[in-house]
C-alpha positions as CSV (number, residue, x, y, z in Angstrom):
1,M,-1.5,-1.3,-21.4
2,R,-5.2,-1.7,-20.9
3,E,-6.7,-1.8,-17.5
4,T,-7.1,-5.3,-16.1
5,H,-10.2,-7.1,-17.3
6,E,-11.2,-9.7,-14.7
7,S,-12.6,-12.9,-16.2
8,S,-14.3,-13.8,-12.9
9,Q,-17.9,-12.8,-12.6
10,L,-17.7,-12.4,-8.8
11,P,-17.3,-8.6,-8.9
12,F,-20.3,-8.4,-11.3
13,V,-22.5,-10.5,-9.0
14,V,-21.3,-8.6,-5.9
15,A,-22.1,-5.3,-7.6
16,G,-25.6,-6.5,-8.3
17,L,-26.1,-7.6,-4.7
18,V,-24.8,-4.4,-3.3
19,A,-26.8,-2.3,-5.7
20,G,-30.0,-4.1,-4.8
21,A,-29.4,-3.7,-1.0
22,F,-28.5,0.0,-1.6
23,A,-31.7,0.6,-3.5
24,L,-33.9,-1.0,-0.7
25,L,-32.2,1.0,2.0
26,T,-32.3,4.3,0.2
27,G,-36.0,3.7,-0.6
28,F,-36.8,4.4,3.0
29,T,-35.5,7.9,2.6
30,M,-37.9,8.7,-0.3
31,T,-41.6,9.7,-0.3
32,R,-44.1,7.1,-1.5
33,S,-44.1,8.4,-5.0
34,A,-40.3,8.7,-5.0
35,R,-40.1,5.1,-4.1
36,V,-42.0,4.2,-7.2
37,R,-39.6,6.2,-9.2
38,G,-36.7,4.5,-7.4
39,V,-38.1,1.0,-8.3
40,V,-38.4,2.1,-11.9
41,I,-34.8,3.4,-11.9
42,I,-33.4,0.2,-10.3
43,T,-35.3,-1.9,-12.8
44,G,-33.8,0.1,-15.5
45,F,-30.4,-0.5,-14.0
46,V,-31.0,-4.3,-14.0
47,V,-32.1,-4.2,-17.7
48,F,-29.2,-2.0,-18.5
49,G,-26.7,-4.3,-16.7
50,L,-28.0,-7.3,-18.7
51,F,-27.6,-5.2,-21.9
52,V,-24.0,-4.2,-21.0
53,R,-23.2,-7.8,-20.3
54,L,-24.4,-8.9,-23.7
55,W,-22.7,-5.9,-25.3
56,S,-19.4,-6.8,-23.7
57,V,-19.4,-10.3,-25.0
58,A,-20.7,-9.5,-28.5
59,P,-18.0,-9.8,-31.2
60,L,-18.3,-6.1,-32.2
61,G,-15.5,-3.6,-32.8
62,R,-15.8,-0.5,-30.6
63,P,-13.6,2.2,-29.2
64,R,-12.1,1.7,-25.8
65,F,-10.2,3.9,-23.4
66,E,-6.7,2.6,-22.6
67,S,-5.1,2.9,-19.1
68,T,-2.5,5.3,-20.7
69,P,-3.7,8.7,-21.8
70,V,-5.8,8.7,-24.9
71,F,-3.8,11.8,-25.9
72,D,-1.3,13.8,-24.0
73,V,-0.2,17.4,-24.6
74,P,3.6,18.0,-24.3
75,W,3.2,21.2,-22.3
76,A,0.9,19.4,-19.9
77,S,3.5,16.6,-19.4
78,D,6.1,19.3,-18.8
79,L,3.9,20.9,-16.1
80,R,3.5,17.6,-14.3
81,A,7.3,16.9,-14.5
82,R,8.2,20.4,-13.2
83,L,5.8,20.0,-10.2
84,V,7.3,16.6,-9.4
85,E,10.8,18.0,-9.6
86,A,9.9,20.9,-7.3
87,A,8.2,18.7,-4.8
88,S,11.2,16.4,-4.6
89,S,13.2,19.2,-3.0
90,L,10.6,19.8,-0.2
91,P,10.7,18.0,3.2
92,A,9.3,14.5,3.6
93,M,6.6,13.3,4.0
94,G,4.4,16.1,2.6
95,N,6.5,16.4,-0.5
96,Q,5.4,12.9,-1.6
97,L,1.8,14.0,-1.7
98,V,2.1,17.4,-3.4
99,P,2.0,16.1,-7.0
100,G,-0.7,13.5,-6.1
101,L,-3.0,16.0,-4.5
102,A,-2.6,18.5,-7.4
103,V,-2.4,16.4,-10.6
104,G,-2.7,12.8,-9.5
105,D,1.0,11.9,-9.9
106,T,1.9,9.4,-7.2
107,S,5.5,8.7,-8.4
108,L,7.0,10.2,-5.2
109,V,4.7,8.4,-2.7
110,S,6.8,5.8,-0.8
111,S,5.4,2.3,-0.1
112,G,5.2,3.1,3.6
113,L,3.1,6.2,3.2
114,D,1.0,4.5,0.6
115,S,0.3,1.7,3.0
116,D,-0.6,4.1,5.8
117,M,-3.0,5.9,3.5
118,K,-4.6,2.6,2.5
119,V,-5.1,1.6,6.1
120,V,-7.1,4.8,6.9
121,S,-8.9,5.1,3.5
122,L,-7.1,8.2,2.3
123,T,-5.7,7.0,-1.0
124,H,-8.5,8.7,-3.0
125,L,-6.9,12.1,-2.1
126,V,-3.8,11.4,-4.3
127,A,-5.6,9.8,-7.2
128,V,-7.5,12.2,-9.5
129,S,-11.1,11.7,-8.4
130,G,-14.4,13.4,-8.5
131,A,-13.3,15.4,-5.4
132,N,-10.5,17.0,-7.3
133,C,-12.8,17.9,-10.2
134,A,-15.5,19.2,-7.8
135,V,-12.9,21.4,-6.1
136,I,-11.8,22.9,-9.3
137,T,-15.3,23.4,-10.7
138,A,-16.8,24.8,-7.5
139,G,-13.9,27.2,-7.1
140,V,-14.3,28.6,-10.6
141,I,-18.1,28.9,-10.2
142,A,-17.6,30.8,-6.9
143,V,-15.1,33.2,-8.4
144,V,-17.3,33.9,-11.4
145,A,-20.3,34.4,-9.2
146,L,-18.4,36.9,-7.0
147,C,-17.6,38.8,-10.2
148,G,-21.3,39.0,-11.1
149,G,-21.3,36.3,-13.8
150,G,-24.7,34.8,-14.6
151,R,-25.6,31.1,-14.7
152,W,-24.4,30.6,-18.3
153,M,-21.2,32.4,-17.6
154,R,-20.5,30.2,-14.6
155,A,-21.3,27.1,-16.5
156,L,-19.0,28.1,-19.4
157,A,-16.1,29.0,-17.1
158,A,-16.5,25.8,-15.0
159,S,-16.6,23.7,-18.2
160,T,-13.5,25.4,-19.6
161,A,-11.6,25.0,-16.3
162,L,-12.6,21.3,-16.1
163,A,-11.4,20.7,-19.7
164,L,-8.1,22.4,-18.9
165,F,-7.7,20.3,-15.7
166,V,-8.3,17.1,-17.7
167,I,-5.6,18.1,-20.2
168,V,-3.1,19.0,-17.4
169,V,-3.5,15.7,-15.5
170,G,-3.8,13.6,-18.6
171,P,-7.1,12.1,-20.0
172,Q,-6.8,8.7,-18.4
173,P,-9.8,6.5,-17.7
174,S,-9.8,7.4,-14.0
175,V,-9.8,11.1,-14.9
176,I,-12.7,10.7,-17.4
177,R,-14.7,8.8,-14.8
178,A,-13.9,11.5,-12.1
179,T,-14.9,14.3,-14.5
180,V,-18.2,12.7,-15.4
181,M,-19.0,12.0,-11.7
182,A,-18.1,15.5,-10.6
183,I,-20.3,17.1,-13.2
184,I,-23.2,14.9,-12.1
185,L,-22.6,15.6,-8.5
186,L,-22.3,19.4,-8.9
187,V,-25.4,19.7,-11.2
188,A,-27.5,17.6,-8.8
189,L,-26.4,19.4,-5.6
190,S,-26.7,22.8,-7.2
191,S,-30.3,22.0,-8.1
192,G,-31.2,21.6,-4.5
193,H,-32.5,18.1,-5.1
194,P,-29.6,15.6,-5.0
195,S,-31.8,12.5,-5.5
196,R,-32.7,13.8,-9.0
197,G,-29.1,13.2,-9.9
198,V,-29.6,9.4,-9.8
199,P,-31.2,9.1,-13.3
200,V,-28.4,11.4,-14.6
201,L,-25.9,9.1,-13.0
202,G,-27.6,6.1,-14.7
203,I,-27.4,7.8,-18.1
204,A,-23.7,8.7,-17.6
205,V,-22.9,5.1,-16.5
206,F,-24.8,3.8,-19.5
207,V,-22.9,6.0,-22.0
208,L,-19.5,5.2,-20.4
209,L,-20.0,1.5,-20.5
210,L,-21.2,1.6,-24.1
211,V,-17.9,3.1,-24.9
212,D,-15.9,0.5,-22.9
213,P,-18.0,-2.4,-21.4
214,T,-14.9,-3.7,-19.6
215,W,-15.4,-0.9,-17.1
216,A,-18.4,-2.9,-15.7
217,L,-15.8,-5.2,-14.0
218,N,-13.4,-2.4,-13.1
219,I,-13.1,-1.7,-9.4
220,G,-12.1,1.9,-9.9
221,F,-15.2,2.5,-11.9
222,T,-17.4,0.7,-9.4
223,L,-16.1,2.7,-6.5
224,S,-16.6,6.0,-8.5
225,V,-20.3,5.1,-9.2
226,F,-21.0,3.9,-5.6
227,A,-19.3,7.0,-4.0
228,T,-21.3,9.4,-6.3
229,A,-24.6,7.6,-5.6
230,A,-23.9,7.7,-1.9
231,L,-23.3,11.4,-1.9
232,L,-26.5,11.9,-4.0
233,L,-28.7,9.8,-1.8
234,L,-27.2,9.4,1.6
235,A,-25.1,12.5,2.4
236,V,-28.0,14.9,2.9
237,P,-30.2,12.7,5.1
238,I,-27.2,11.5,7.2
239,G,-26.1,15.2,7.6
240,Q,-29.6,16.2,8.7
241,R,-29.7,13.4,11.3
242,L,-26.2,14.4,12.6
243,E,-27.3,18.1,12.9
244,R,-29.3,17.1,16.0
245,W,-26.1,16.5,17.9
246,M,-23.6,18.9,16.3
247,P,-23.3,22.1,14.2
248,R,-24.4,21.9,10.6
249,W,-20.9,22.5,9.2
250,L,-19.5,19.6,11.2
251,A,-22.4,17.4,10.3
252,T,-21.8,18.0,6.6
253,V,-18.0,17.4,7.0
254,I,-18.7,14.0,8.6
255,A,-21.7,13.0,6.5
256,I,-19.8,13.2,3.2
257,P,-17.0,10.7,3.9
258,L,-19.3,8.6,6.0
259,A,-21.8,8.2,3.1
260,A,-19.0,7.3,0.7
261,E,-17.4,4.9,3.1
262,L,-20.6,3.1,3.8
263,A,-21.3,2.6,0.1
264,C,-17.7,1.7,-1.0
265,Q,-16.8,-0.6,1.9
266,P,-18.4,-3.8,0.5
267,V,-16.3,-3.3,-2.7
268,I,-13.2,-2.5,-0.8
269,A,-13.7,-5.6,1.3
270,L,-13.4,-7.6,-1.9
271,L,-10.0,-6.1,-2.6
272,A,-8.4,-5.9,0.9
273,P,-10.4,-7.6,3.7
274,G,-10.3,-5.4,6.7
275,L,-12.2,-2.6,8.3
276,P,-10.5,0.9,8.6
277,T,-11.2,1.7,12.3
278,Y,-10.1,5.3,12.0
279,G,-11.1,5.8,8.3
280,I,-13.9,8.3,9.0
281,V,-11.8,10.2,11.6
282,A,-8.8,10.4,9.2
283,N,-11.0,11.6,6.3
284,V,-12.7,14.3,8.5
285,L,-9.2,15.5,9.7
286,A,-7.8,15.6,6.1
287,A,-10.9,17.0,4.4
288,P,-10.2,20.7,5.1
289,A,-6.6,20.4,3.9
290,A,-7.3,18.5,0.6
291,P,-9.0,21.3,-1.4
292,I,-6.3,23.8,-0.3
293,A,-3.5,21.5,-1.4
294,T,-5.3,20.7,-4.7
295,V,-5.7,24.4,-5.6
296,T,-2.3,25.6,-4.5
297,G,-0.5,22.6,-6.1
298,L,-2.3,23.1,-9.4
299,V,-1.6,26.8,-9.5
300,A,2.1,26.0,-8.6
301,A,2.2,23.6,-11.6
302,L,0.9,26.4,-13.9
303,V,3.2,29.1,-12.5
304,L,6.5,27.1,-12.3
305,P,7.3,27.3,-16.0
306,I,6.7,31.1,-15.9
307,S,8.4,32.0,-12.6
308,Q,10.4,29.4,-10.6
309,P,10.5,31.4,-7.3
310,V,6.8,32.1,-7.3
311,G,6.1,28.5,-8.3
312,M,8.3,27.2,-5.5
313,F,6.5,29.5,-3.0
314,L,3.2,28.1,-4.1
315,A,4.6,24.5,-3.9
316,W,5.6,25.3,-0.3
317,L,2.1,26.5,0.4
318,C,0.8,23.2,-1.0
319,W,3.3,21.3,1.1
320,I,1.7,22.6,4.4
321,P,-1.7,20.9,4.0
322,A,0.0,17.9,2.3
323,Q,2.2,17.4,5.4
324,W,-0.9,17.6,7.5
325,I,-2.5,14.9,5.5
326,A,0.6,12.7,5.6
327,N,0.8,13.1,9.4
328,V,-2.9,12.2,9.8
329,A,-2.3,9.1,7.7
330,S,0.8,8.1,9.6
331,I,-0.5,8.7,13.1
332,C,-4.0,7.1,12.5
333,A,-2.5,4.1,10.7
334,H,-0.2,3.3,13.6
335,L,-2.9,3.6,16.3
336,P,-3.9,0.3,18.0
337,F,-6.1,-1.9,15.9
338,A,-6.1,0.5,13.0
339,R,-7.6,-2.1,10.7
340,L,-9.9,-4.8,12.0
341,L,-9.8,-8.3,10.6
342,W,-12.5,-9.1,8.1
343,P,-13.4,-12.3,6.2
344,G,-12.3,-12.4,2.6
345,G,-14.2,-13.3,-0.5
346,L,-18.0,-13.2,-1.0
347,T,-18.6,-13.8,2.8
348,G,-16.7,-10.6,3.7
349,V,-18.6,-8.7,1.0
350,L,-22.0,-9.8,2.3
351,I,-21.1,-9.0,5.9
352,S,-20.0,-5.6,4.8
353,V,-23.3,-5.1,3.0
354,V,-25.1,-6.0,6.1
355,L,-23.0,-3.7,8.3
356,S,-23.3,-0.7,5.9
357,G,-27.0,-1.3,5.5
358,A,-27.5,-1.5,9.3
359,L,-25.5,1.8,9.8
360,V,-27.6,3.6,7.1
361,V,-30.9,2.4,8.7
362,M,-29.6,3.4,12.2
363,L,-28.7,6.8,11.0
364,I,-31.8,7.7,8.9
365,W,-34.7,5.4,9.7
366,A,-36.0,5.9,13.2
367,R,-38.3,2.8,13.3
368,G,-35.5,0.3,12.5
369,R,-32.9,1.9,14.6
370,R,-32.9,-0.6,17.5
371,I,-32.6,-3.7,15.3
372,A,-29.9,-2.0,13.1
373,A,-28.0,-1.0,16.2
374,V,-27.9,-4.6,17.4
375,V,-26.7,-5.8,14.0
376,V,-23.9,-3.1,14.1
377,V,-22.8,-4.0,17.6
378,L,-22.7,-7.7,16.9
379,T,-20.8,-7.3,13.6
380,L,-18.3,-4.9,14.9
381,G,-18.0,-6.8,18.2
382,V,-17.1,-10.0,16.5
383,S,-14.6,-8.3,14.2
384,L,-12.9,-6.4,17.1
385,T,-12.8,-9.5,19.3
386,T,-11.3,-11.5,16.4
387,T,-8.7,-8.8,15.8
388,V,-7.6,-8.5,19.4
389,V,-7.4,-12.3,19.9
390,S,-5.5,-12.8,16.6
391,Q,-3.0,-10.0,17.2
392,S,-2.5,-11.0,20.8
393,W,-2.1,-14.6,19.9
394,R,0.7,-13.8,17.4
395,R,2.7,-12.1,20.2
396,I,2.1,-14.6,22.9
397,G,5.4,-16.2,23.8
398,M,7.4,-14.1,21.2
399,P,10.7,-13.4,22.8
400,Q,11.9,-9.8,22.8
401,D,15.6,-10.6,23.2
402,W,16.2,-12.1,19.8
403,L,19.4,-11.3,17.8
404,I,18.5,-12.8,14.4
405,A,15.1,-12.9,12.8
406,A,14.3,-14.7,9.6
407,C,11.1,-13.1,8.3
408,D,8.5,-15.3,6.5
409,V,8.2,-13.4,3.2
410,A,7.3,-16.5,1.1
411,Q,9.9,-17.4,-1.6
412,G,12.5,-14.7,-0.7
413,D,15.0,-13.5,1.8
414,A,14.5,-10.9,4.6
415,L,16.7,-11.3,7.7
416,V,17.0,-8.9,10.5
417,V,20.1,-8.7,12.7
418,R,20.6,-6.6,15.8
419,P,23.8,-6.2,18.0
420,S,22.2,-6.9,21.3
421,A,18.9,-8.1,22.9
422,E,18.1,-4.5,24.1
423,S,19.2,-2.6,21.0
424,R,16.7,-0.9,18.6
425,I,19.5,-0.6,15.9
426,V,19.1,-3.2,13.2
427,M,20.5,-4.4,10.0
428,L,18.1,-5.8,7.3
429,I,19.5,-8.2,4.8
430,D,17.3,-8.2,1.7
431,T,13.6,-7.4,1.6
432,G,11.9,-10.3,-0.1
433,R,9.3,-9.7,-2.8
434,D,6.0,-9.3,-0.9
435,E,5.6,-5.8,0.6
436,D,2.7,-6.8,2.9
437,L,4.6,-9.8,4.4
438,L,7.8,-7.7,5.0
439,R,5.7,-4.8,6.5
440,R,4.0,-7.3,8.8
441,C,7.2,-8.8,9.9
442,L,8.9,-5.5,10.7
443,D,5.7,-4.4,12.6
444,D,5.7,-7.6,14.6
445,L,9.4,-7.0,15.5
446,G,8.7,-3.4,16.4
447,I,11.2,-2.0,13.8
448,D,10.6,1.5,12.5
449,R,14.2,2.4,11.6
450,I,17.0,0.5,9.8
451,E,20.6,1.5,10.4
452,L,22.0,-0.7,7.6
453,L,20.1,-2.2,4.7
454,V,22.0,-4.9,2.7
455,L,20.7,-5.8,-0.7
456,T,22.8,-8.9,-1.7
457,H,21.7,-8.7,-5.4
458,Y,18.8,-7.5,-7.4
459,D,16.6,-10.6,-8.0
460,Q,13.0,-9.7,-7.1
461,D,12.8,-12.2,-4.3
462,H,15.5,-10.2,-2.6
463,V,14.7,-6.6,-3.4
464,G,11.2,-6.6,-4.7
465,A,9.8,-5.0,-1.5
466,Y,12.5,-2.4,-0.9
467,K,10.0,0.4,-1.2
468,V,8.6,-0.6,2.2
469,V,11.8,0.7,3.9
470,L,12.3,3.8,1.8
471,G,12.8,6.8,4.1
472,R,13.7,4.5,7.0
473,V,17.2,3.5,6.0
474,T,20.4,5.3,7.3
475,Q,23.0,3.4,5.3
476,A,22.7,0.9,2.4
477,L,25.2,-1.6,1.2
478,V,24.2,-3.0,-2.2
479,G,25.4,-5.3,-4.9
480,K,26.9,-3.9,-8.1
481,P,24.1,-2.3,-10.2
482,V,24.2,-3.1,-13.9
483,E,20.8,-2.6,-15.4
484,E,18.7,0.5,-15.4
485,S,16.2,-1.0,-13.0
486,E,19.0,-1.8,-10.5
487,E,20.3,1.7,-10.8
488,A,16.8,3.0,-10.2
489,I,16.7,1.2,-6.8
490,V,20.0,2.8,-5.8
491,R,18.6,6.2,-6.8
492,D,15.4,5.6,-4.8
493,L,17.4,4.8,-1.7
494,E,19.6,7.9,-2.1
495,Q,16.7,10.2,-2.8
496,N,15.0,8.9,0.4
497,G,18.0,9.7,2.6
498,A,20.1,6.6,2.6
499,D,23.9,6.7,2.3
500,V,24.4,4.1,-0.4
501,S,27.7,2.2,-1.2
502,V,28.5,-0.8,-3.4
503,G,29.7,-3.8,-1.3
504,Q,32.7,-6.0,-2.0
505,A,35.0,-8.3,0.0
506,G,36.7,-6.4,2.8
507,V,34.1,-3.8,3.5
508,H,33.3,-3.8,7.2
509,G,31.6,-1.8,10.0
510,N,29.6,-2.0,13.2
511,L,26.1,-1.2,14.3
512,D,26.7,-0.3,18.0
513,G,30.1,1.0,18.7
514,E,32.7,-1.8,18.8
515,V,30.5,-4.5,20.4
516,F,29.1,-5.8,17.1
517,R,31.0,-6.2,13.9
518,W,30.1,-7.2,10.3
519,R,32.2,-7.8,7.3
520,A,31.6,-8.5,3.6
521,L,33.3,-11.6,2.4
522,W,32.1,-11.7,-1.2
523,P,32.2,-10.7,-4.1
524,S,36.0,-10.6,-4.5
525,S,37.8,-8.6,-7.1
526,R,39.9,-11.8,-7.8
527,H,36.8,-13.2,-9.5
528,P,35.7,-10.6,-12.1
529,D,33.2,-13.0,-13.7
530,M,31.3,-13.4,-10.4
531,Q,30.3,-9.8,-9.6
532,T,26.6,-9.7,-10.3
533,G,23.5,-11.9,-10.1
534,N,23.4,-14.9,-7.9
535,P,27.2,-15.6,-8.1
536,G,27.8,-12.0,-7.1
537,S,25.6,-12.0,-4.0
538,L,27.0,-10.0,-1.1
539,V,28.0,-12.4,1.6
540,I,28.0,-10.9,5.1
541,R,29.6,-12.3,8.3
542,A,28.3,-10.9,11.6
543,E,29.9,-11.4,15.0
544,W,28.5,-10.6,18.4
545,P,30.7,-10.0,21.5
546,R,31.5,-12.7,24.0
547,V,29.1,-13.0,26.9
548,D,31.6,-15.2,28.8
549,A,35.3,-15.2,28.3
550,N,35.4,-19.0,28.2
551,E,32.8,-19.2,25.3
552,P,33.3,-18.5,21.6
553,P,31.5,-15.5,20.2
554,L,28.2,-15.9,18.5
555,S,28.6,-15.5,14.7
556,A,26.5,-15.8,11.6
557,I,27.1,-15.9,7.9
558,F,24.5,-14.9,5.2
559,L,25.2,-16.5,1.8
560,G,22.7,-14.7,-0.3
561,D,22.0,-16.8,-3.5
562,L,25.6,-18.0,-4.1
563,D,25.7,-21.0,-6.5
564,E,28.1,-23.9,-6.1
565,D,30.8,-22.4,-8.2
566,A,30.7,-19.1,-6.3
567,Q,30.7,-21.0,-3.0
568,R,33.8,-22.9,-4.1
569,A,35.5,-19.6,-5.1
570,L,34.5,-18.1,-1.8
571,L,36.1,-20.9,0.1
572,S,39.3,-20.8,-1.9
573,S,39.8,-17.0,-1.7
574,T,38.8,-16.3,1.9
575,A,39.7,-17.9,5.2
576,I,36.3,-19.2,6.3
577,R,36.0,-19.7,10.0
578,P,33.3,-21.7,11.7
579,A,30.0,-19.8,12.3
580,T,27.2,-20.4,14.8
581,V,24.4,-19.7,12.3
582,V,24.4,-19.9,8.5
583,K,21.7,-18.5,6.2
584,V,21.6,-21.2,3.5
585,A,22.3,-20.0,0.0
586,H,19.6,-19.8,-2.6
587,H,16.7,-20.9,-0.4
588,G,18.2,-24.4,-0.1
589,S,18.6,-25.2,-3.8
590,A,20.6,-28.2,-4.9
591,D,23.4,-25.9,-6.2
592,Q,25.5,-26.1,-3.0
593,Y,29.2,-26.8,-2.2
594,D,29.3,-29.3,0.6
595,R,32.8,-28.5,1.8
596,L,31.8,-24.9,2.6
597,Y,29.1,-26.1,5.0
598,L,31.5,-28.7,6.5
599,Q,34.0,-25.8,7.0
600,L,31.4,-23.6,8.7
601,R,30.2,-26.4,11.1
602,A,27.2,-24.2,12.0
603,R,24.9,-25.2,14.8
604,L,21.8,-23.7,13.1
605,A,20.9,-23.2,9.4
606,L,18.2,-20.7,8.4
607,V,16.4,-21.6,5.2
608,S,14.3,-18.7,3.9
609,V,11.9,-20.3,1.6
610,G,8.2,-20.2,0.5
611,A,5.7,-23.0,1.1
612,D,4.9,-25.0,-2.1
613,N,7.3,-22.8,-4.0
614,G,7.4,-24.9,-7.2
615,Y,11.2,-25.1,-7.2
616,G,11.5,-28.0,-4.7
617,H,13.4,-25.8,-2.3
618,P,14.9,-26.8,0.0
619,T,16.1,-29.8,-1.9
620,D,17.1,-33.2,-0.4
621,R,20.7,-32.6,-1.4
622,S,20.9,-29.3,0.5
623,L,19.2,-30.8,3.6
624,G,21.6,-33.8,3.3
625,I,24.6,-31.5,3.3
626,L,23.4,-29.8,6.4
627,A,22.7,-33.1,8.1
628,Q,26.2,-34.2,7.2
629,S,27.7,-31.1,8.8
630,G,25.6,-31.6,12.0
631,T,23.6,-28.5,11.5
632,A,20.0,-28.1,12.7
633,V,17.5,-26.5,10.3
634,A,14.8,-23.9,10.8
635,R,12.7,-23.2,7.7
636,T,10.3,-20.3,7.2
637,D,8.0,-22.4,5.0
638,L,7.3,-24.7,7.9
639,H,8.0,-22.5,10.9
640,G,7.0,-19.0,9.8
641,L,8.9,-16.3,11.6
642,V,12.1,-17.6,13.1
643,L,13.9,-15.8,16.0
644,V,17.4,-16.8,17.2
645,R,18.5,-15.7,20.7
646,R,21.2,-16.5,23.2
647,V,20.0,-17.5,26.7
648,A,21.8,-18.2,29.9
649,D,21.5,-21.5,31.8
650,T,23.5,-23.4,34.5
651,T,26.1,-24.5,31.9
652,G,26.7,-21.0,30.4
653,H,24.9,-19.6,27.4
654,R,23.2,-21.5,24.7
655,L,21.5,-20.8,21.4
656,E,17.7,-21.0,21.4
657,V,15.3,-20.9,18.5
658,W,11.7,-19.6,18.6
659,T,9.4,-20.2,15.7
660,E,6.0,-18.8,14.9
661,R,4.5,-22.1,14.1
């Protein structure tokens, strides 16, 4: 499948704006004659950009790189597979990063760790980038130089090693880009004049875009070019400025990620609005470990087919720095205000350009430092204040003694149940489709561990975001898997430490001793044609202990996506007792059995549904049935997060509902 070609011209316009600002700022670091050369180079880039635009729309046949490897050598695929298999047996979380750091394979990386690395700008470490290529090439050059090899011998050995590395990881577009950028960077830096690498960078970009003009709108390509340009033009002057306050080695370690971050942040803001507060710190902490993991992991991949024990020993050596990087990502991502709020769209990009430009001026241009510092303080101050106010506002008035939470995950189900107001043990029923929305809800509720995960069935709006909780689940109760994709979900849960069992009527348990009980009411073996899909949704009944001997216990029933026929069969095959709370089946579709809801006589109905969902959920018929049974309704499309709790008053205990909106 070819990499996505965006029809929108916004990225192209943004790239031009950022490139122009970048050129003006870097011009201050050049001599007068160098500025003239810089103007000529930028003018060439503009003409070149127009030419690429014309070339991309011209009806000409030309070769293009696909997102899958242009070619793949069987033995290289086997090397990658063996490394992934070996890493799978290592302890979490470091094992998830071993294949990524070595050969760019991220198949083991869980959604949670991936999110943490995105928050602190560390994802580039597990994708084959110029850094990987630079480590391999620099290491080979150093070894050949120690052996007395001359310049040509070093160049030949480095080129051979780089070619082999490309074959091992697979010649995908990202690898080709990374290889080209690494060669440019190494040649420029080894010459002692990094800025001279800019024309070479321009030529390389020109050639690559002639081969495939669609890369002009590819974010990965843009980030590669910007990061390389930043290292060529900004890393050295920033490092020299930082040397005034710290040792040279520390200044260099900080200057490299700082330069790349400043150049890439405007583009990243286009993808995911937000400012990584601890991004530079995380990169500085992870920087020493990444080369060690890359080299040891790659050597482990090469040795595993020859000697399994030696290969596993090397994999363990790779795991140590990988675990360090995973811990850095996890800790930094969960620090307060790890990501500041940032405007989206073109506004956010332009503000990011201003902030990055002001920081560059503040670091390397003495005369403009005061004005730039004011701009930086104002920009960051507004962003930090907005973040604090926004996050605080979300938590104002949010009760902490809730028993049931209906997460707002758009058109999908994700409900959290806990046995008592003080307990940190929870049951999660379904995950919804949107990973970011589920993650946000769990974070707001303070949930980091799930005792029991219930996946009622395998529709995407119920299981699509399951990777968010991988590695955080103790037990899982799932619907009957039929297709390969459903069995893959079960395997993922098991491989990440969950004890998985298939649910059916009669299965029961508790979360906190004997004070809280749950039981599966459906599917029933008496109805073999209703075992999978919506009709086979797991139905769970939960019961809390009595607070007062004179009051009935609090209970809830979660109906998954049962249709009318399945609801009718449920009512006929099971003794349905009244419940305090009911999770309405299938997001409030019209396919409901009114007698079931009349039998339940619930005081509150939870409808987990997305705003403007296109299905008309919840329907007038379902709302009419709930009104007929005297049941109040709380909807996530209108109310956002819904929390249900039991509070005491002068008449006893009553049910109270808190909503986000």
